N, C-alpha and C positions, 0 to 999 in steps of 0.2 A: 503495498500500499502505500510504502513511503518511499518508496524507489519512483511509484508515477507517480504521485503530488510534484517529488521534485521537476522528474522528468517536463510534467506539464508545465513549473514555475519557470523554466530555464526555457522553451519552448516559451512564451509568453514574452520571458524579460529578451528576447533575441530577438522578439519580431518588433516588438517597443521600440529597440535602438534600430532597428535594420532604417523604421518608417521616421527617428529622428535622423537619423545619417541622410535622406533620399531628402525631408525636407531643409538640412542644414547645404543639400547640391544644390539645389534651387534658390534661382536668384531669388533679392531680396522684389518685395511688391512697389519698395519706395525708390528704389533705385532708379535710374530714371538709364542707364546705361543696357543694366539688365534688360527690364523691361521697357520694349524701346516700343509701345504703343501709346497712344494719349490716347482718348474718349474727347471728341471734338460735339456731340453733340447724340443721341442717341437712338441712332443708323449710323455714324461718321465715325471714323477710328484714324489717328495718320500714326502710318507708319517707319519710324525710320530705318532705315536698308543700310548697313554696315562694307559698305565699297573697302578696306582697307581686310572686314573677311571674304567676300564674293562679286573680286575688282571685274571679274567678265562681265559676270554679271551688272550688275553696279554699270558700267559706262555699253552696254548692250541698252539700258532702261535709259538712262540718261539721253544715248544718241536716237532713241524713237521718240520719246518726247520733247527731246528739239524738233525732230520732224513732223512732232506735231497729233503723234499718241499722247492718249491723253494717259494725266500723271496717277488716276483713282481710278479703285477696281471695284466694282460691285459685283463682290463672291458671290457666284453659282457655282457651288461643286458639282451637280447634277448634269451642268451642264460641262463642265470640265472637260469629258472624249471625247463630243463631237464636236467640239470651239479645237479641240487639238488637232482632230482628220482636218476638220478646213482648214488650219490657218498652216499647217504643214501641205498640203494637200499640191504635187507637181516640185517641191522643192526636195530635193533626193539629198538623202545621207551621203556625211561622207565620215571615211574607213578612224574611227579617233573622234569626231569631231560631237558633237550634241547640238540640235537644232532647238535654238533657246526660243519665247517667242512674246513678245509683249504689243497688248496686255499679255498674258500668262491664262491658259484657257483657263484657267478657272476663275475670271475675274465676266463676265457680260462682255463686256465691252475685246475681249480675245474672240478667237473663229478666222473667218473670213479678212485675211487684211491685215493679220495680226504684222507684224515688225519681226522678223525675224533671221538671225545671229545664228552664226558656227564659230560655239563656245567646247573647251576643257568641262567633259561628262562632271569633272569634281566638282567644279566650280558650279555648274549648271543643275546640279542634282544636290550639291547640298545647299545651295539658294533656294528647291524650291520646299525641301526639306525644314528651312531656317522657316520662311514664311508660312508653311501649312502648318508650322510648328505655335509660333504668335498668334494666326490666326482659329487657332482649333476651336477658341472660346465664339468665336461670333457667328455669328445665325447667320446664312442668307439672305444680300440682301444687302447687308451693309457695302457702304461705301472706303473703299479704306484708300487712304492719300498715301503714294509714298512719298515717300524723302532720302534722297540719298545723302547717306553722311559721309 
């Protein structure tokens, strides 16, 4: 009986330590560098995109916006696959490169007519994962203004 209680207590203690470590590893909600999303209104946020971390993607976004593409992305996760199909139609693949889209496929502004640039897979996929993670708590229809830092 004592062994069983001891095992249960150790399991609970270890689980608690694991949760504390995960919480400690998360960025502070008050740290503006760690949480680059700023709520502007009920349906609009600003996202500070880290050009030092994903320089090729950041440069592409800057160039596309300078060429007239919108800096605002309206989240539309369900339309992402269709938008990607439309935006990449007729754009051949290149060995060792990804086809980066702006506006992103997850944006209702994406799809046909998106600006496409060949960039490294590491930069493109890292940036996509980073954006997806930062915006995961926001629902479809949220407008996101990208600010390149």
